[in-house]
Residue, then its C-alpha position, 0 to 999 in steps of 0.5 A: m500500500k502506498k504511503i502518505i504523510v500529512l504534515g499538520a494534525g489540526l482540524v483540516g489535517k485530521a479530516m484529510a488523514i481520516d479520509l485518505a486512510s481508507h485507501f493509503d497507509v497514512t501517517s499524521a505528523d505534528i508537534n501538538e501531542q493532543s492533536l496526534a492523540e485525537i487522530s490516533k483514535h482513528g487507527i492512524k499512525t502518528q509522529k511528533l515532528d517540529f516542522s521548523n527543524l528542516q533537516l528532521l523534516a527532510s529525513t522524516i518524509l523520505p519513506f513516503d510516496l507523497v506529502v500532504g501539507a497542512v501547516p500554518g501559512f508562515m511555514g508553508l514556503q519553506t516546508v514545500k521547498t524542503v519537500i521538493e528538495a527531498k524529491k517527493n510529490m506534494v499536495d499543499i493547503s498551507f496558503f503561504p503568502e509568497d509566490p509559489f512559482q518561485l519554486d517551479e524551476l526547482a520542482k521541475k529540476k527534481n522531477v516532482t509534482v506539487v499542487t499548491d493552494c488546493g483547498v476550497a478558495p483558493g482551490m475548488g474555485n480555481i479548479i472550476l475556473g480552470y475547467h471553464h477557461k479551457r472551454m469558453k472565453i471568460n470576461t468576468y470571474e467572481c468568487l464570494v466565499g466564507g466560513l461561519p458559525v451557525v450561531r452568531e455569538w457576540p462579540f465576534e460572530y466568527k469562529a476559526v478552524f485554522s491558525p488565527i494568524d492565517v485568519i488575521e492575514e486576510y484582514i491585513r494583506p492588501a487585496r489584489y483583483v483585476q479590473n479592465s485587464a489592470m491589476i488593482v490593489k486595495e486594502a483588505l476589508s474594502d468595498p463592503e457589500l451586503i449580499h443575500f444567500d439562500g439558506v443563510g440570509t444576508l452576509e457582508s462581502w469585502n475585498s480579500d487577496g484570494l485570487r493569488s495564482l490566477i492573476k498570473t495564470m489567467p492574464n486574458i480574463p479582464n475582470m476577476i475578483e475574490k471577496t470574503l464573506r462574514y456576518p454584517g457588522c464584522i468589518e467595522y470592528l476589524r478595521v478598528m482593531r487593524e487601525a489601532g495596531f492589534f494586527s501589527y507584526g512590528e515589535m514593541d516594548v512592553r515593560g521591557v519585553k519585546v512583543r509583536p501585537i499580532d502574537v498577543t492578538a492571536k493569543l487572545l482571539f483564539p479561545k474566543w474563535k474556537l468552536k465549542p464541542g458540538e457547535e456547528e458551522f457552515t461554508v458558503m461559496r458563490i462562483k460566477m463566470m460570464g463570457e462567450e461559449n460557442g460564439k454566444a453569451k454564457t453565464y455559469q454560477y456554482n453555489l455551495l452551502d455545506k454544513t458540519e457533518k453531524s454524524t462525525g462532527t467533521l467541520s464544513m471548512a475541514r470537509t470543503t477544504g480537506y476533501t478538495c485536497t484529498a481528491a487531488v492526492h488521489l489524482v497524483m498518487n494514481g498517476h492521472y495528474s503528473r505535470k511536473g513543477i508547481s501546479p496551482p489548482e486551475f491547472l488541475g481543473e483543465e482536463e475534463d476527467h480531472f474536473k469530473f473526478v474532483i466534483n464526484y469525489l466531493k459529492e460522494r462525501g456530501v460536498i455538493y456544488s450546484v451549477t446553473s447556466s444561462d445565455 
């Protein structure tokens, strides 16, 4: 049986390890012993590992056929580079802020396949766009996406299922989007808009930096934007916190101790953002593509509304992110996708067989994208 190691045993890493264990020999690695103990209850092998020890990381992954990356974003680039240098194929969801294509030449030199950003958004949105981009002339792409708790609880009305610092990055990283073939850069949380979603109600959208690789790989699409969704009112308090310096990475002196405000903020927010046992959340996404197909105007819209799986307690964000990633793992492990170098998910979605495999893989696990089209 082929061997896979999942780097990261958080909520998403756990869901991926469990999903893959029915087909592969899976080992879950993390520095957090409590997280590993939870995963071991499912009969999955575990290994305590400090990902910042790159030499140890390199030696640990050698026996495995493929590596799945689910580490915090700030560790992502170096982790992926270490995996490439070890000549291992990889599917990654660390969503690191740096340009993954800086590793493309190295990956090709080492003859490995690395699929990056393979979550829900970025991830599934890219796969959908990649598929339709091959089959029509698209002039507008819009992705609206968010993960939220079912119960709105004061003061934040938000819960995080991954690293708090990675969440905060969305609130401070400048948002890039494409308008009339020009790249526009605005601050995160800008251009708020209230939008209704069936089954959810009214949510607030705002500019976030979610296009990532699409800006480089889809230069002929003149209008592209990704916006994050939260409950109405959240933008205001996030702006206040950002402007007050709570998200700053710069060190400051507090009673003779050097601290970064963002570390203190993340430490304070994490308990408030942590889902309580039995608490449910949902993922909502709307993707709209407009353009020409066979010489005629065409619009496609994909809608997703996914909720916590009650029978297993698997969170929606873990399902929608993790199962997109594990679908890609199957394609790479079975030799169906073998493009060498760095592959953002849009490359994966170009082939009809790959696209249908991912859609059906998700559907089998209850993650269903409904699609409508109009002329």
